[in-house]
C-alpha positions in Angstrom: 33.4 0.4 -2.8 31.2 -0.1 -5.9 30.3 -3.6 -4.9 29.4 -2.5 -1.4 27.2 0.3 -2.7 25.5 -2.2 -5.1 24.8 -4.5 -2.2 23.5 -1.5 -0.2 21.0 -0.6 -2.9 19.8 -4.2 -3.1 19.3 -4.3 0.7 17.4 -1.0 0.7 15.1 -2.1 -2.2 14.5 -5.5 -0.5 13.8 -3.9 2.8 11.3 -1.4 1.3 9.5 -4.1 -0.7 9.0 -6.4 2.3 8.1 -3.6 4.7 5.6 -1.9 2.4 4.2 -5.1 1.1 3.2 -6.3 4.6 2.0 -2.8 5.5 -0.4 -2.5 2.5 -1.6 -6.2 2.7 -2.6 -5.6 6.3 -4.0 -2.2 5.3 -6.3 -3.9 2.7 -7.4 -6.4 5.4 -8.1 -3.5 7.8 -10.2 -1.8 5.0 -12.2 -5.0 4.4 -13.1 -5.3 8.1 -13.3 -1.6 8.8 -17.0 -1.4 9.4 -17.0 -4.1 12.0 -14.1 -3.0 14.2 -13.8 -0.3 16.8 -10.9 2.0 17.5 -9.3 -0.4 20.0 -9.0 -3.0 17.3 -7.9 -0.4 14.8 -5.1 0.5 17.3 -4.1 -3.2 17.2 -3.5 -2.8 13.4 -1.3 0.3 14.3 0.6 -1.8 16.9 1.1 -4.6 14.4 2.4 -2.1 11.8 5.1 -0.9 14.2 6.5 -4.5 14.1 6.9 -4.7 10.3 10.1 -2.7 9.7 12.1 -5.0 12.0 10.6 -8.1 10.3 11.8 -6.7 7.0 15.3 -6.0 8.5 15.6 -9.5 9.8 14.6 -10.9 6.4 17.3 -8.8 4.7 20.0 -9.6 7.3 19.3 -13.3 7.0 19.2 -13.3 3.2 22.3 -11.2 2.6 24.4 -12.2 5.6 23.1 -15.0 7.7 26.6 -16.2 8.6 27.4 -12.8 10.1 24.5 -13.0 12.7 25.6 -14.4 16.0 23.7 -17.3 17.5 22.4 -15.1 20.4 21.1 -12.4 18.1 19.6 -15.0 15.7 17.6 -16.5 18.7 16.3 -13.1 19.5 15.3 -12.5 15.9 13.5 -15.9 15.8 11.6 -15.0 19.0 10.7 -11.6 17.5 9.3 -13.2 14.3 7.2 -15.7 16.4 5.8 -12.9 18.6 5.0 -10.7 15.6 3.2 -13.6 13.8 1.3 -14.5 17.0 0.3 -10.8 17.4 -1.1 -10.7 13.8 -2.9 -14.0 14.1 -4.6 -13.0 17.4 -5.5 -9.7 15.9 -7.1 -11.2 12.8 -8.9 -14.1 14.5 -9.9 -11.9 17.4 -11.9 -9.6 15.1 -14.4 -12.4 14.6 -13.9 -14.7 17.6 -13.4 -12.3 20.6 -13.6 -8.7 19.4 -14.1 -7.2 22.9 -10.9 -8.9 24.2 -8.6 -8.4 21.2 -6.9 -5.2 22.5 -6.3 -6.5 26.0 -4.9 -9.8 24.7 -2.5 -7.9 22.4 -1.4 -5.6 25.2 -0.5 -8.7 27.4 1.6 -10.2 24.5 3.5 -6.9 24.2 4.1 -6.6 27.9 5.3 -10.1 28.4 7.6 -10.1 25.4 8.9 -6.6 26.2 10.0 -7.7 29.7 11.6 -10.9 28.3 13.4 -9.0 25.6 14.6 -6.3 28.0 16.1 -9.0 30.2 17.7 -10.7 27.2 19.2 -7.5 25.8 20.3 -6.5 29.3 22.3 -9.7 29.6 23.8 -9.1 26.1 25.4 -12.5 26.0 28.6 -12.5 24.1 27.8 -8.8 23.2 25.5 -10.1 20.5 23.3 -7.0 20.7 26.2 -4.8 19.7 25.6 -6.1 16.2 22.4 -3.9 16.1 23.9 -1.1 18.2 21.9 -1.9 21.4 24.8 -2.4 23.8 24.9 -0.2 26.9 28.6 0.4 27.0 29.5 4.0 27.8 26.4 5.6 26.2 23.8 5.5 29.0 24.4 9.1 30.2 24.3 10.4 26.6 21.0 8.5 25.9 19.4 10.0 29.0 20.6 13.5 28.3 19.4 13.5 24.7 16.0 12.0 25.7 15.6 14.8 28.2 16.6 17.3 25.5 13.9 15.8 23.2 11.4 16.1 26.1 12.3 19.7 26.5 12.1 20.4 22.7 8.7 18.7 22.5 7.3 20.7 25.4 8.7 23.9 23.8 7.0 23.0 20.5 3.7 22.4 22.3 3.9 25.8 24.0 4.8 27.4 20.7 1.7 25.9 19.0 -0.4 27.0 22.0 1.0 30.5 21.6 -0.1 30.6 18.0 -3.6 29.6 19.1 -3.6 31.9 22.0 -3.9 29.0 24.4 -0.6 29.3 26.2 -2.1 29.5 29.7 -4.2 26.3 29.1 -1.2 24.4 27.8 0.9 25.5 30.8 -1.9 24.3 33.1 -1.8 20.8 31.5 2.0 20.5 31.5 2.3 21.5 35.1 -0.7 19.4 36.3 0.1 16.6 38.7 -1.5 14.1 36.3 0.8 15.1 33.4 3.9 15.3 35.6 3.2 11.8 36.9 2.7 10.6 33.3 6.2 12.0 32.4 8.1 10.8 35.5 6.4 7.4 36.0 4.4 6.6 32.9 7.3 6.9 30.4 9.8 4.7 32.3 7.0 2.1 32.8 6.2 2.2 29.1 9.9 1.6 28.3 9.9 -1.5 30.4 6.5 -2.8 29.5 6.0 -1.7 25.8 9.3 -0.9 24.1 9.1 -3.7 21.6 6.8 -1.9 19.0 9.2 1.1 19.1 12.2 -1.3 18.6 10.2 -2.7 15.7 10.2 0.7 13.9 13.6 1.9 15.0 15.5 -1.2 14.0 14.1 -0.5 10.5 14.3 3.2 10.2 17.4 4.2 12.2 19.6 1.1 12.6 19.1 -0.3 9.1 17.8 2.4 6.6 19.4 5.6 7.8 23.1 4.6 7.4 22.4 3.0 4.1 20.6 6.0 2.6 23.3 8.3 4.0 25.9 6.1 2.4 24.2 6.5 -1.0 22.9 10.0 -0.8 24.9 11.8 1.8 24.0 12.5 5.4 21.5 15.3 5.0 19.6 14.1 1.9 19.7 10.6 3.3 18.0 11.5 6.5 15.4 13.7 4.6 14.5 10.8 2.2 14.3 8.5 5.2 11.8 10.9 6.8 9.7 11.0 3.7 9.6 7.1 3.5 8.8 6.9 7.2 6.0 9.4 6.8 4.3 7.9 3.7 4.5 4.5 5.4 1.7 5.7 7.7 -0.7 6.1 4.8 -3.1 3.2 5.7 -3.4 4.4 9.2 -4.0 8.0 8.1 -6.9 6.9 5.9 -8.6 4.5 8.3 -7.6 5.5 11.8 -5.9 8.8 12.4 -8.0 11.1 10.2 -10.5 9.4 7.9 -12.2 12.7 7.2 -9.0 14.5 6.2 -6.6 11.8 5.1 -4.6 14.0 2.7 -3.8 16.5 5.4 -2.9 13.6 7.7 -0.5 12.1 5.3 1.1 15.5 4.7 1.3 16.1 8.4 3.0 12.7 9.0 5.5 13.2 6.1 6.5 16.7 7.4 6.7 15.6 11.0 8.7 12.4 10.2 11.2 14.4 8.1 11.7 17.1 10.7 11.7 14.9 13.8 13.8 12.3 11.9 16.5 15.0 11.5 16.7 15.2 15.3 16.4 11.4 16.0 19.0 10.8 13.3 21.3 13.4 14.9 20.9 11.7 18.3 21.5 8.2 16.8 24.7 9.3 15.1 25.8 11.1 18.3 25.2 8.2 20.7 25.8 5.3 18.3 23.1 3.5 20.3 19.6 2.4 19.0 18.1 2.8 22.5 18.3 6.6 22.1 16.0 6.4 19.0 13.7 3.9 20.6 13.2 5.9 23.8 12.8 9.3 21.9 10.1 7.7 19.7 8.4 6.3 22.7 8.5 9.6 24.5 7.0 11.3 21.4 4.1 8.9 21.3 3.5 9.0 25.0 3.3 12.7 25.7 -0.3 13.2 24.9 0.1 16.2 22.6 -0.6 14.8 19.1 1.1 15.4 15.7 -2.0 14.3 13.8 -1.8 10.8 15.2 -4.9 10.9 17.4 -7.8 8.7 16.3 -10.4 10.0 13.9 -9.4 13.7 14.1 -10.2 16.4 11.6 -7.0 18.3 10.6 -7.4 21.9 9.4 -5.0 23.6 7.0 -4.2 26.3 9.5 -3.3 23.6 12.1 -1.2 21.8 9.6 0.7 25.0 8.8 1.2 26.1 12.4 2.5 22.7 13.5 4.8 22.6 10.5 6.3 26.0 11.3 6.7 25.0 14.9 8.5 21.8 14.0 10.8 23.7 11.6 11.8 26.0 14.4 12.4 23.2 16.8 14.0 20.5 14.7 15.5 21.9 11.5 18.5 23.5 13.1 19.9 20.1 13.9 20.4 19.5 10.2 23.3 21.9 10.4 25.2 20.2 13.2 28.6 18.7 12.6 27.0 15.2 12.8 25.6 15.8 9.4 28.9 17.0 8.0 31.6 14.8 9.6 31.7 11.4 7.7 33.9 9.8 10.4 31.0 9.9 12.9 29.0 7.4 10.7 31.2 4.5 11.4 29.7 3.5 14.8 26.1 3.8 13.7 26.1 1.7 10.6 26.5 -2.0 10.2 29.4 -1.8 7.8 27.7 -0.8 4.6 30.4 1.6 3.6 
């Protein structure tokens, strides 16, 4: 047990060092070219950042246990590394060579690779994707139900915030508009097919890799809270240069609080389903719904807004911290990759 925990600590430290090193190196580059790029290119940096956690996971898995990775999964990992490097190279070269076409080119790369990866994962040759908890066996209904639950919780939270601001009627009009309903019914499924890879990039790192390891060391509840803090602070470069350059401190606080509280729910669902697709789709739904948690571009965040959104998120997400999934140690066994 002690040797396993020592290895777990080493894996966590290595993952964090690689993940944050890439994030802040790219953040420095973004800062150096900040005055010559528009929001479309800045969003390209945000898209690239979503890929870094999975790159760190792959590096750790290869370094600490290459012999345990099946050939099919290793081929997928190699293709992911190639696409991530290609994405970063096109982003950096495009800033100077073809700035007006950078965003479209990066979108095409994500679409093509997302479709290819979806086919590969769907085939699941020799059940190789079970190694990262992405098999489809027996959990499809659960995934759909929990994603619908998150959708309902998110809309409830939106209405709660609107109520605080006395804008409930306006929020209801948006939610029940044909455009917004179309976005939910058609837009989200299309995004899953065409653009799930960046969300896989984050969730392989945060949920599949880091969550069970932190929970093994710190316990279920504290582990998921610390994960949320790490996930939130990881957004720091984007808060400073993209999301809210005028109020970066409030933006960072908003992200840390939201990542802790929403991470409680996503962690609950991941333990409940034992399938990474649940976390990927919930993350994707959150980013696709059009009601922001401080992640819109160049917004100014007010203290009252920060407090109201925080209270709303506490009401919606905090109760899940007291479910049996955060008490029953036996449930962890199908969501980790044997770190205990």
